[in-house]
C-alpha positions in Angstrom: -26.3 31.9 -34.4 -23.2 34.6 -34.4 -20.0 35.6 -32.6 -20.4 38.2 -30.2 -17.1 40.0 -28.6 -18.0 42.0 -25.4 -15.6 44.1 -23.2 -16.8 45.4 -20.0 -15.4 48.8 -18.8 -15.2 49.3 -15.3 -14.1 53.3 -15.7 -10.4 52.6 -14.5 -7.1 52.1 -15.8 -6.9 48.2 -16.9 -10.4 47.7 -18.6 -9.8 51.0 -20.6 -6.2 49.9 -21.8 -7.6 46.4 -22.8 -10.4 48.2 -25.0 -7.5 50.3 -26.5 -5.3 47.4 -26.9 -7.9 45.2 -28.7 -8.9 48.1 -31.2 -5.2 48.3 -32.0 -4.4 44.5 -32.1 -7.8 43.2 -33.3 -9.4 45.7 -35.9 -11.3 43.2 -37.6 -13.2 42.3 -34.8 -16.4 44.1 -34.0 -16.4 44.5 -30.1 -19.2 45.8 -28.1 -18.2 47.7 -25.0 -20.3 48.2 -21.9 -20.3 49.9 -18.5 -22.4 48.9 -15.4 -23.4 51.9 -13.9 -24.0 51.1 -10.2 -25.3 54.6 -9.6 -22.6 55.3 -7.1 -19.7 56.4 -9.5 -17.3 59.3 -9.1 -17.9 61.9 -11.6 -14.3 61.3 -12.8 -15.6 58.0 -14.2 -18.1 59.6 -16.7 -15.6 62.0 -17.9 -13.2 59.2 -18.6 -15.8 57.0 -20.2 -16.6 60.2 -22.5 -12.7 60.4 -23.3 -12.3 56.6 -24.2 -15.7 56.8 -26.5 -14.0 59.4 -28.5 -10.9 57.3 -28.9 -13.0 53.9 -29.7 -15.0 56.0 -32.2 -18.4 54.3 -30.9 -20.7 54.5 -28.0 -20.2 52.5 -24.8 -23.4 50.7 -23.9 -24.5 51.6 -20.4 -25.9 48.8 -18.1 -28.0 49.7 -15.2 -29.2 47.1 -12.3 -32.9 46.8 -12.4 -32.6 47.5 -8.4 -30.3 50.2 -7.1 -27.9 50.5 -4.2 -30.4 51.6 -1.6 -32.9 48.8 -2.6 -30.1 46.2 -2.0 -29.0 47.8 1.2 -32.4 47.1 2.7 -32.4 43.5 1.5 -29.2 42.9 3.2 -30.6 44.3 6.5 -28.5 47.5 5.9 -25.3 45.9 6.4 -22.8 47.5 4.4 -20.9 45.3 1.5 -17.5 44.4 2.7 -14.5 42.2 1.9 -16.5 39.5 3.8 -19.9 40.2 1.8 -19.7 41.6 -1.7 -22.9 42.1 -2.3 -22.5 45.0 -4.3 -20.4 43.1 -6.8 -22.8 40.4 -7.0 -26.1 42.6 -7.5 -24.7 45.8 -9.2 -21.7 44.4 -11.6 -22.3 40.6 -12.1 -25.9 40.5 -12.3 -26.4 43.1 -15.0 -23.7 41.5 -17.0 -25.4 38.2 -17.0 -28.8 39.8 -17.9 -27.0 41.5 -20.8 -25.6 38.5 -22.4 -28.6 36.0 -21.3 -30.6 36.8 -24.8 -27.2 36.1 -26.8 -26.7 32.9 -25.0 -30.1 31.8 -25.4 -30.0 32.5 -29.0 -27.1 30.1 -29.2 -24.7 32.8 -30.1 -20.9 32.2 -29.3 -20.2 35.1 -26.8 -16.4 36.0 -26.2 -16.1 38.0 -23.0 -12.6 39.9 -22.7 -11.5 40.6 -19.2 -8.4 42.9 -18.3 -6.6 40.7 -15.8 -2.9 41.6 -16.2 0.0 39.3 -16.4 1.4 40.3 -12.9 -2.0 39.6 -11.3 -1.9 35.8 -10.7 -3.9 36.2 -7.6 -7.0 37.1 -9.8 -9.3 34.5 -11.5 -12.0 36.7 -12.9 -15.7 35.6 -14.2 -16.2 31.7 -14.4 -18.2 31.0 -17.6 -20.7 28.4 -16.8 -22.2 28.0 -20.2 -20.9 26.1 -23.0 -20.9 28.9 -25.7 -19.5 31.5 -23.3 -15.5 31.8 -23.4 -13.7 34.2 -21.1 -10.2 35.7 -22.8 -7.3 37.2 -20.8 -5.5 39.0 -23.5 -3.2 40.8 -21.1 -2.3 37.7 -19.4 -1.8 35.8 -22.7 0.3 38.7 -23.9 2.3 39.1 -20.9 1.3 42.7 -20.4 1.9 43.9 -17.0 0.7 47.3 -15.0 3.8 49.1 -16.7 2.3 47.7 -19.9 -1.4 48.9 -19.1 0.0 52.6 -18.3 2.0 52.8 -21.4 -1.0 51.6 -23.6 -3.1 54.7 -22.3 -0.4 57.1 -22.3 0.9 56.2 -26.2 -2.9 56.2 -27.3 -3.4 59.7 -25.9 -6.2 58.6 -23.8 -4.3 58.9 -20.7 -5.1 57.8 -16.9 -8.8 58.5 -15.1 -8.4 61.6 -13.1 -9.4 60.0 -9.9 -6.1 57.9 -10.2 -4.5 61.2 -8.9 -5.8 60.7 -5.4 -7.0 57.1 -5.6 -5.8 53.8 -6.4 -8.4 51.6 -7.6 -12.5 51.7 -8.6 -14.5 54.5 -9.4 -17.2 53.4 -7.0 -17.7 56.1 -4.7 -17.8 54.2 -1.5 -15.7 51.2 -2.4 -14.9 49.5 0.9 -11.1 48.6 -0.6 -10.3 52.5 -0.3 -7.2 53.1 1.9 -7.7 55.7 4.9 -6.0 58.3 2.8 -8.4 58.0 0.1 -11.3 58.4 2.3 -9.5 61.5 3.6 -9.5 62.9 -0.1 -12.9 61.9 -1.0 -13.9 64.1 2.0 -11.9 66.9 0.5 -12.6 66.7 -3.2 -16.4 65.3 -2.8 -17.5 66.2 0.3 -21.4 65.5 -0.5 -20.4 61.9 -1.6 -18.4 61.7 2.1 -21.3 62.6 3.9 -23.8 60.2 2.0 -21.3 57.6 2.8 -21.4 58.6 6.7 -25.3 58.5 6.6 -25.3 55.1 5.0 -22.8 53.8 7.7 -24.8 55.3 10.5 -27.7 53.7 9.2 -25.6 50.2 9.1 -24.2 50.7 12.6 -27.9 51.3 14.0 -29.1 48.3 12.4 -26.3 46.3 14.2 -23.9 45.9 11.2 -20.4 44.8 12.2 -18.7 46.4 9.4 -17.7 49.9 8.6 -16.7 51.4 5.4 -13.1 51.3 6.6 -11.8 48.5 8.5 -12.0 49.1 12.2 -12.8 52.7 12.4 -16.0 54.9 11.6 -15.9 57.8 9.2 -17.0 60.1 12.0 -13.6 59.0 13.9 -11.7 59.1 10.6 -12.6 62.8 9.9 -11.4 64.0 13.0 -8.8 66.8 12.4 -6.2 65.1 14.6 -6.8 61.9 12.9 -6.7 63.4 9.3 -3.2 64.9 10.1 -2.0 61.6 11.4 -3.3 59.5 8.2 -1.8 62.2 5.9 1.4 62.2 7.8 1.6 58.2 7.7 0.9 58.3 4.0 3.8 60.7 3.1 6.5 58.8 5.3 5.4 55.7 3.5 5.4 57.4 0.3 9.0 58.7 0.8 10.3 55.6 2.0 8.9 53.8 -1.4 10.2 56.5 -3.7 13.6 56.0 -1.9 13.6 52.1 -2.2 12.7 52.2 -6.0 15.5 52.5 -8.5 15.1 55.2 -11.2 15.1 53.7 -14.8 17.0 56.4 -16.9 15.5 54.6 -20.2 11.9 55.7 -19.2 10.4 59.1 -20.2 8.1 58.9 -17.4 8.4 57.3 -13.8 5.7 54.7 -13.1 3.4 56.0 -10.5 3.3 54.4 -7.2 0.0 52.8 -6.3 -1.5 53.5 -2.8 -1.7 49.8 -2.3 2.0 49.3 -2.7 2.3 51.4 0.5 -0.2 49.6 2.9 -1.1 46.3 4.0 -4.8 44.9 4.6 -4.8 46.9 8.1 -5.4 50.1 6.1 -8.1 48.8 4.2 -6.2 47.3 1.3 -7.5 44.9 -1.2 -8.8 44.0 -4.5 -12.0 43.4 -6.1 -12.0 40.7 -8.8 -14.5 42.4 -11.0 -14.9 46.1 -10.4 -11.4 47.4 -9.0 -9.7 48.5 -12.5 
């Protein structure tokens, strides 16, 4: 029997910061880093993982689901994943992770899984361990590290932020249903081929009787209309300026904490959080 220390990377901010943090604070531990590839990730995700590998000095294991997004879409009657039915998380993230650690647990190894839930995320629970020899650890929560602390870890290490954070607040999954409407607009502008693929999935879903569209209450064919795009962009700028005016400037900081899009919008604009893959 052995001890195994595994840390899953989403391609986002928090899990990357946790990888940097444990390497800095626990150099005596031999960590195994892995990334579950849904096959529907933004290209920025792969670039960021390469950058992180350079810092860690070791490869990040890629886990691939045995069956892809298209297979599970058919299995679920062409109904899109949604906050009500998160089959993408279950089948494309959790199942590969469980398959990955299954032989470790079967061999009697003690498996420690490190999860990047911050101290300011009381609403998140993370993965619930069902096996006696699997222990889930939350280093950020235990150390009192919040969102600002995560950003500082990445900036000071030189790894920096994933590039998709320039236009998106969460998740490297191309079709993430937790995207805000402004993020769908930006996806169309920056990755038009991915947006068209999302439209195609949505049309198939609606033709099959799905009650869900990618973004709550509005099909992508409506969202992309010129007048609607202008409205979404204008609304976003108004909210951004309002939030900037509300926040006090800290003269002791060398850089301002970026404003998450989720700070600007509520549930009516597609907000929400995925406990597994949003960061």
